[in-house]
Structure formats: C-alpha cells, structure tokens
C-alpha positions as CSV (number, residue, x, y, z in Angstrom):
1,M,-9.2,-40.5,-105.3
2,F,-8.8,-43.5,-103.0
3,H,-11.2,-44.7,-100.3
4,F,-9.6,-46.8,-97.5
5,R,-11.5,-49.0,-95.1
6,C,-10.2,-50.2,-91.8
7,L,-7.9,-53.2,-92.2
8,S,-7.7,-56.0,-89.6
9,A,-4.5,-57.7,-88.7
10,W,-4.5,-61.3,-89.9
11,G,-1.0,-62.5,-89.0
12,K,2.6,-62.2,-89.9
13,A,5.3,-64.2,-91.7
14,T,8.9,-64.4,-90.8
15,W,11.3,-63.7,-93.7
16,Q,14.9,-64.9,-93.4
17,S,16.4,-61.8,-94.8
18,R,20.0,-62.7,-94.1
19,Y,21.8,-66.0,-94.4
20,S,25.2,-64.8,-92.9
21,R,26.0,-63.9,-89.3
22,S,27.3,-60.5,-88.1
23,N,30.3,-61.4,-85.9
24,D,30.3,-57.9,-84.3
25,A,26.7,-58.3,-83.1
26,V,25.6,-59.5,-79.7
27,V,22.9,-61.5,-81.4
28,S,23.0,-61.5,-85.2
29,L,19.7,-60.4,-86.7
30,S,18.6,-62.8,-89.4
31,H,14.9,-62.0,-90.1
32,N,12.2,-59.5,-90.7
33,Y,8.5,-59.7,-90.4
34,I,5.9,-59.4,-93.2
35,Y,2.6,-58.3,-91.7
36,V,-0.6,-59.4,-93.2
37,Y,-3.8,-57.2,-93.1
38,A,-7.2,-57.7,-94.7
39,V,-10.5,-55.8,-94.9
40,N,-12.2,-59.1,-94.1
41,P,-9.8,-61.7,-92.7
42,D,-12.4,-64.5,-93.0
43,V,-13.0,-63.8,-96.7
44,W,-9.2,-63.5,-97.4
45,K,-8.5,-66.9,-95.9
46,K,-10.6,-68.4,-98.7
47,A,-9.4,-66.1,-101.4
48,R,-5.7,-66.3,-100.8
49,N,-3.6,-68.3,-103.3
50,R,-1.4,-71.3,-102.7
51,L,2.3,-71.2,-103.8
52,P,3.7,-73.2,-106.7
53,R,6.0,-76.1,-105.6
54,T,9.7,-75.4,-105.5
55,E,12.2,-77.6,-107.2
56,A,13.3,-78.9,-103.8
57,Q,9.7,-79.8,-102.9
58,S,9.1,-81.5,-106.2
59,K,12.3,-83.6,-105.7
60,Q,10.6,-85.3,-102.7
61,Y,8.7,-87.3,-105.4
62,K,10.6,-90.2,-107.0
63,N,9.7,-92.9,-109.5
64,P,11.9,-95.9,-108.6
65,D,9.4,-98.4,-110.1
66,K,9.0,-96.4,-113.3
67,D,5.3,-95.9,-112.6
68,P,3.6,-94.6,-115.8
69,N,1.9,-91.9,-113.7
70,G,5.2,-90.3,-113.0
71,P,7.0,-89.4,-109.8
72,W,5.3,-90.2,-106.5
73,R,5.8,-90.3,-102.7
74,A,4.4,-92.8,-100.2
75,I,1.8,-91.5,-97.7
76,P,1.3,-93.8,-94.6
77,W,-2.1,-95.4,-94.5
78,D,-2.5,-95.3,-90.7
79,A,-4.2,-92.4,-88.8
80,P,-4.6,-91.4,-85.1
81,N,-7.2,-92.8,-82.7
82,I,-9.1,-96.1,-83.1
83,R,-12.3,-96.6,-85.1
84,P,-13.8,-100.1,-85.5
85,N,-14.7,-99.6,-89.1
86,L,-11.2,-98.5,-89.9
87,T,-9.5,-101.4,-88.2
88,Y,-9.0,-104.4,-90.5
89,P,-6.2,-106.7,-91.7
90,I,-4.1,-105.8,-94.8
91,I,-1.9,-108.4,-96.5
92,N,1.4,-107.0,-98.0
93,L,3.2,-108.4,-101.0
94,K,5.1,-110.9,-98.9
95,G,1.9,-112.4,-97.5
96,N,2.3,-110.9,-94.1
97,V,-0.8,-109.6,-92.3
98,K,-0.6,-106.0,-91.1
99,M,-2.8,-104.3,-88.5
100,P,-2.8,-100.6,-87.5
101,P,-0.1,-99.7,-85.0
102,T,-1.1,-99.6,-81.3
103,G,-3.5,-96.7,-80.6
104,R,-4.1,-96.0,-84.3
105,C,-6.4,-97.1,-87.2
106,W,-6.3,-97.1,-91.0
107,S,-7.0,-93.7,-92.6
108,R,-10.0,-95.0,-94.7
109,T,-12.3,-98.0,-95.1
110,E,-11.4,-101.4,-96.3
111,D,-13.4,-100.8,-99.6
112,Q,-11.3,-97.7,-100.2
113,W,-8.1,-99.6,-99.6
114,L,-9.2,-102.2,-102.1
115,D,-9.8,-99.5,-104.6
116,I,-6.2,-98.3,-104.0
117,V,-4.9,-101.8,-104.6
118,R,-6.9,-102.1,-107.9
119,E,-5.5,-98.7,-109.0
120,G,-1.9,-99.9,-108.4
121,R,-1.3,-97.2,-105.8
122,A,-0.7,-99.5,-102.8
123,Y,2.9,-99.6,-101.6
124,F,4.6,-101.7,-98.9
125,G,8.2,-100.5,-99.0
126,K,11.0,-101.3,-101.5
127,N,11.0,-105.0,-100.4
128,G,7.2,-105.3,-100.3
129,D,7.1,-106.4,-96.7
130,G,6.4,-103.1,-94.9
131,M,3.4,-101.3,-93.6
132,P,0.8,-100.2,-96.1
133,S,1.0,-96.8,-97.7
134,V,-0.5,-95.1,-100.8
135,K,1.2,-93.5,-103.7
136,S,0.6,-89.7,-104.0
137,Y,1.6,-88.5,-107.5
138,L,3.3,-85.3,-108.2
139,K,1.0,-84.6,-111.1
140,D,-2.0,-84.6,-108.7
141,A,-0.3,-82.7,-105.9
142,P,-2.0,-79.3,-105.1
143,P,0.0,-76.1,-104.8
144,I,1.6,-75.4,-101.4
145,V,-0.3,-73.8,-98.5
146,P,1.8,-70.7,-97.5
147,N,3.3,-70.9,-94.0
148,T,4.8,-68.3,-91.7
149,W,8.5,-69.2,-92.3
150,W,10.0,-67.8,-95.5
151,P,13.6,-69.0,-95.9
152,H,16.0,-67.0,-98.0
153,D,16.4,-69.8,-100.5
154,E,12.7,-69.4,-101.4
155,A,12.0,-65.7,-100.8
156,G,15.5,-64.1,-101.4
157,H,17.6,-62.1,-99.0
158,T,19.1,-58.7,-98.7
159,D,22.4,-59.5,-100.3
160,E,20.5,-60.8,-103.4
161,A,18.5,-57.5,-103.4
162,Q,21.7,-55.5,-103.4
163,K,23.1,-57.5,-106.3
164,E,19.9,-56.9,-108.2
165,I,20.2,-53.1,-107.7
166,I,23.9,-53.1,-108.6
167,A,23.1,-55.0,-111.8
168,L,20.5,-52.4,-112.7
169,F,22.2,-49.2,-111.7
170,G,25.9,-49.9,-110.9
171,K,27.9,-49.7,-107.7
172,D,27.7,-45.9,-107.5
173,N,23.9,-45.7,-107.5
174,T,22.8,-48.3,-105.0
175,F,19.8,-48.1,-102.6
176,E,20.0,-48.5,-98.9
177,T,17.2,-50.9,-98.2
178,P,16.2,-52.8,-101.4
179,K,14.0,-55.9,-101.3
180,P,14.7,-58.9,-103.5
181,E,12.3,-59.5,-106.3
182,R,11.6,-63.0,-105.1
183,L,10.2,-61.6,-101.9
184,L,7.7,-59.4,-103.7
185,Q,6.9,-62.3,-106.1
186,R,5.9,-64.5,-103.2
187,I,3.7,-61.7,-101.7
188,L,1.9,-61.1,-105.0
189,Q,1.5,-64.8,-105.6
190,I,-0.3,-65.3,-102.3
191,A,-2.4,-62.1,-102.3
192,T,-3.1,-61.2,-105.9
193,N,-4.1,-62.6,-109.3
194,E,-3.3,-61.4,-112.8
195,G,-4.9,-58.1,-113.6
196,D,-5.3,-57.1,-109.9
197,L,-4.2,-53.6,-108.8
198,V,-1.2,-53.4,-106.5
199,L,-0.5,-50.3,-104.4
200,D,2.9,-49.5,-102.9
201,S,2.7,-46.2,-101.0
202,F,6.5,-46.2,-100.4
203,L,7.9,-47.4,-103.7
204,G,11.6,-47.1,-102.7
205,S,13.8,-48.5,-105.5
206,G,10.7,-49.7,-107.5
207,T,10.8,-53.4,-106.7
208,T,7.1,-53.8,-106.2
209,A,6.2,-52.1,-109.4
210,A,8.9,-54.1,-111.4
211,V,7.7,-57.4,-110.0
212,A,4.0,-56.5,-110.5
213,H,4.7,-55.6,-114.1
214,K,6.5,-58.9,-114.8
215,M,3.6,-60.8,-113.2
216,N,1.0,-59.0,-115.2
217,R,-0.5,-57.0,-112.4
218,R,-1.6,-53.4,-112.6
219,Y,0.2,-51.2,-110.1
220,I,0.4,-47.7,-108.5
221,G,3.6,-46.7,-106.8
222,I,4.1,-43.5,-104.7
223,E,7.5,-42.1,-103.9
224,M,8.4,-38.7,-102.6
225,G,12.2,-39.2,-102.6
226,D,14.7,-38.4,-105.3
227,H,14.9,-42.1,-106.1
228,A,11.5,-41.8,-107.9
229,I,13.6,-40.3,-110.7
230,T,17.0,-42.0,-110.1
231,H,15.7,-45.5,-109.5
232,C,12.0,-46.1,-110.1
233,V,11.5,-44.6,-113.5
234,P,14.7,-46.1,-115.1
235,R,14.0,-49.4,-113.5
236,L,10.5,-49.7,-114.9
237,Q,11.9,-48.6,-118.3
238,K,14.4,-51.5,-118.1
239,V,11.5,-53.9,-117.3
240,V,9.5,-52.7,-120.3
241,D,12.6,-53.2,-122.4
242,G,13.0,-56.8,-121.2
243,E,15.7,-56.8,-118.5
244,L,16.5,-60.3,-117.4
245,G,17.4,-59.8,-113.7
246,G,15.4,-60.8,-110.6
247,I,12.4,-63.0,-111.3
248,S,12.5,-62.5,-115.1
249,K,13.7,-66.0,-116.0
250,A,11.3,-67.6,-113.5
251,V,8.3,-65.9,-115.0
252,N,9.6,-66.0,-118.6
253,W,9.6,-62.2,-118.8
254,Q,10.3,-61.0,-122.4
255,G,9.5,-57.3,-121.9
256,G,6.6,-55.2,-123.1
257,G,3.8,-53.0,-121.7
258,G,4.3,-49.5,-120.4
259,F,3.7,-47.2,-117.5
260,R,2.8,-43.6,-116.8
261,F,4.8,-41.3,-114.5
262,Y,3.1,-38.4,-112.8
263,R,4.5,-35.6,-110.7
264,L,2.4,-34.5,-107.7
265,G,1.3,-30.9,-108.2
266,E,1.4,-28.2,-105.5
267,T,-1.3,-28.3,-102.9
268,L,-4.3,-26.2,-103.8
269,F,-5.4,-25.4,-100.2
270,D,-3.7,-24.0,-97.1
271,E,-4.0,-25.4,-93.6
272,Y,-7.4,-23.6,-93.3
273,E,-8.7,-25.3,-96.6
274,I,-8.6,-21.9,-98.3
275,I,-7.3,-21.8,-101.9
276,R,-3.7,-20.6,-101.9
277,P,-3.3,-17.2,-103.5
278,D,-0.7,-18.4,-106.0
279,I,-3.0,-21.1,-107.5
280,N,-3.8,-20.2,-111.1
281,F,-6.9,-20.9,-113.1
282,L,-5.4,-23.9,-114.9
283,E,-4.4,-25.7,-111.7
284,L,-7.8,-25.2,-110.1
285,A,-9.6,-26.2,-113.3
286,A,-7.7,-29.4,-113.5
287,H,-8.5,-30.3,-109.9
288,I,-12.3,-29.5,-110.3
289,W,-12.5,-31.4,-113.7
290,F,-10.9,-34.5,-112.2
291,T,-13.0,-34.5,-109.1
292,E,-16.2,-34.2,-111.1
293,T,-15.4,-36.5,-114.0
294,K,-12.5,-38.7,-112.8
295,R,-10.7,-37.8,-116.0
296,P,-7.6,-35.7,-116.6
297,Y,-8.2,-32.1,-117.7
298,S,-7.1,-31.5,-121.3
299,G,-8.1,-27.9,-121.7
300,D,-5.7,-24.9,-122.0
301,G,-7.2,-23.0,-119.1
302,K,-8.4,-20.1,-121.3
303,S,-12.1,-20.6,-121.1
304,P,-14.5,-20.8,-118.1
305,L,-16.1,-23.8,-119.8
306,L,-14.0,-26.7,-118.7
307,G,-15.8,-29.2,-120.9
308,V,-18.9,-31.4,-121.2
309,H,-19.0,-34.8,-119.6
310,N,-22.0,-37.2,-119.7
311,G,-24.2,-34.4,-120.9
312,T,-23.3,-31.9,-118.2
313,A,-21.2,-28.8,-118.8
314,Y,-18.7,-27.7,-116.2
315,Y,-17.7,-24.0,-115.7
316,L,-15.3,-22.3,-113.4
317,L,-15.4,-18.6,-112.5
318,Y,-12.0,-17.8,-111.0
319,N,-9.1,-15.3,-111.2
320,G,-10.4,-13.1,-114.0
321,I,-11.0,-15.8,-116.5
322,L,-13.6,-13.5,-118.1
323,G,-11.1,-10.7,-118.5
324,D,-12.4,-8.5,-115.7
325,K,-10.3,-5.7,-114.4
326,K,-11.4,-6.8,-111.0
327,P,-11.1,-10.6,-111.1
328,Q,-13.3,-11.1,-108.1
329,S,-16.3,-9.5,-109.9
330,G,-16.1,-12.2,-112.6
331,N,-16.2,-14.9,-109.9
332,V,-19.9,-14.0,-109.1
333,L,-22.6,-15.6,-111.2
334,S,-24.8,-12.7,-112.4
335,R,-27.0,-12.0,-115.4
336,K,-24.1,-10.2,-117.1
337,V,-21.6,-13.0,-116.4
338,M,-24.2,-15.6,-117.6
339,S,-24.6,-13.7,-120.8
340,I,-20.9,-13.9,-121.8
341,L,-20.3,-17.5,-120.7
342,P,-19.9,-20.0,-123.6
343,P,-23.4,-21.3,-124.1
344,Y,-24.6,-24.8,-123.4
345,D,-28.2,-26.0,-123.8
346,G,-28.3,-28.6,-121.0
347,P,-27.4,-29.2,-117.4
348,K,-24.6,-27.0,-116.1
349,V,-22.4,-27.1,-113.0
350,I,-20.9,-23.7,-112.3
351,Y,-18.2,-23.0,-109.7
352,G,-17.9,-19.5,-108.3
353,E,-17.6,-17.4,-105.2
354,R,-21.4,-16.7,-105.1
355,T,-24.5,-16.4,-107.3
356,L,-27.1,-13.6,-107.6
357,F,-29.7,-16.0,-109.1
358,G,-32.5,-17.5,-107.0
359,A,-33.4,-21.1,-106.8
360,A,-36.1,-20.8,-109.4
361,K,-33.9,-19.0,-112.0
362,M,-31.2,-21.6,-111.6
363,Q,-33.6,-24.4,-112.0
364,Q,-34.9,-22.7,-115.2
365,L,-31.4,-22.4,-116.5
366,Q,-30.5,-26.0,-115.4
367,I,-27.7,-24.7,-113.2
368,T,-26.2,-26.4,-110.2
369,F,-24.0,-23.7,-108.4
370,K,-21.1,-24.8,-106.2
371,H,-19.4,-22.3,-104.0
372,I,-15.6,-21.7,-104.0
373,P,-13.9,-22.9,-101.9
374,T,-16.4,-24.7,-99.6
375,E,-17.8,-27.1,-102.3
376,I,-14.5,-28.0,-103.9
377,K,-13.7,-31.6,-103.0
378,V,-10.4,-32.0,-101.1
379,Y,-8.7,-35.3,-101.4
C-alpha cells in the first residue's frame, strides 16, 4: 500500500522537554531530540514553512511615537566591513554628523537612506541624537525561521502532556510517554500544509492524529498496542466533538470532521509466502480485490466473481467457491469451470492454482490468468 524511498538525515532540533530538575539525578536530563529527515534535503530546505511569531516575539515591537504604521523596532543602519560607496555622513535630528563605526560601513547606499528618511522610517534614539537606525514594522515582519532550540514555553513539555492526557482520560487512564500537542503543532507547522497527509507509525496516545485533525491535515495513525482502543479512538472522537484542550484555543478548534478506524486482519501468508490453510475465501478475496483496484471489497464472498472495475472483471477460484466436493478441483481453470463462472463479456483477470487453457484460448476469451499464490501481491 505504501512505497517508501530512502530518507536522508537533514538535522535535528533540541526540545526542552522538562523545565524542572531531578534532584536525585547525577545530571538532570532536560531535553530530547527531534530528528529531521527528507527524501530530498535540498528541496525541503526551500519547501519548509516558517513559524508564526509568538506573543513574546511580537512584544519586541513597540510604538512609543504612535507611528500610524503600528508597532516597530529599530534596526541598526551599520554593517560589517568597509565599502566606499556605503561610507557617507548622516546628520541626526540634533544636527550631529554620524559616520559608520570604525571598521564598518552603512548597510545601504545614501540614496536608499534618503528614501528611508522621506518615508519617516529613520530613527536616532529617543532623544534624536544617536546613531542612525531604521524602523522595522511588525505588520511587515515575516514569519520566524525555525531554529534548533525549541524551549518548553514554545513547544510544550512532558508535564503539560501528562496534564492533557489526564484532562482527556482521568488520572486512572494515563499514558507513559505522551507528547504535548504544542510539540506536534510546531512539527506540522514547519513540515506540512493544510490538506497534507501525515503518517505516525507509532501513534501512542493519539497526539499526532489529534493535532493533525485540528490543523486540517489528513492523517494515518498505526498502533498495535491496547491504547489504540483505550486512548486513540476515544481521543479522536473527543476532537471531532470539539474538545478544548491542547492547541484547540490557539487554532480556534470548534470540532467537526470524522475518522475511520480499521483493525488489521490476520496475515494471509506464512513465512514461506504460502497462503495459510485457515484463510477463507472472503479474506483472500478482499486482499486480491484491494491489490487490484485499491478499493475495499464489498462483496459477501459467495461468488467467484469479485466485481468489475474499470471495465475488467476479477475472479477468484479458491477453497471450493464453486461448490466442488474436492475444493482443489475448482481452483483449476478448465472448460467446465469456465462454463459455470458468472459470465462477463470483456477483459477478465482470473486467479487460480493453474489453467488448462493455452495462450491462444485465453487471448480469445480475454483472460489474464494469475497463479495462486505466486502472483498474489504481498504488501
């Protein structure tokens, strides 16, 4: 069902997973690593998203002079090195001439500086007698480039994650290693966009799926433990119903949507890729139909004709589906078997143990024969 390509390591981020210290530890562990992989790291560098500004980052912008353009912060006008065309006098509001500091120059040309002055963006300190700088407005500020340090006040921490789980399931139904919703929110903000498909192969308590749902991402979660039932399903149902924990308020989550829950069936093949003897017709029919059409099988397993898809009929000869006293005899495509199969006037794919028809006859009957078990796809 899934095709995986080799992923290349791109880097890692350090998440401050704990904010308190363990007094009984030699060195108290305060962090975990988030590893970043990409099929094509160079492409991902360009495709990755920036992060929205936090409230603390936005507070760096002030508006002491009631500038109509809103909050701003001063960016120094000087830059490293010395370039003749970027070395010129600037007169501040007190009439003092300012030149670049020793070993530095201005960041842009004199004409560009005069444009800054005309736009009212020049700033010389609160008394007007300082070095030149330029106003950078919050309304024009781009989102933040992600860095490798994710502090707990931005990406959550383990204590926060435990409180989220307790709020959802109570103190008697906690989870050993939950992750805070804010951590998954940050990961999905950087690596995905709305509508993208998110895969978590070890779903745990369902945090990834819950956050993806609230952020309007599609998702697939895989979990083999009992918490698939005790945590993941009820948690997602709460999300659909509009629970207000985790990141819900931050993303204005109001509930809605839905999800499908599937149980993994028994394996069809043994270690030698032979069909297990206890596999019945319905189980094998569902597997073959899906591998051929990529759609779930909706039949009742009582007919060798599994269905017609895109103009091709699919048949399965297996385990006495034709009512033979000797089931194996009905698994061989012969003239007799062909005469009692549900008819279809068009291309046919027939699965069976072997066929008695030659190539010319099968071409005449528009039959593609696939041998059981060697030509059954195993995923």
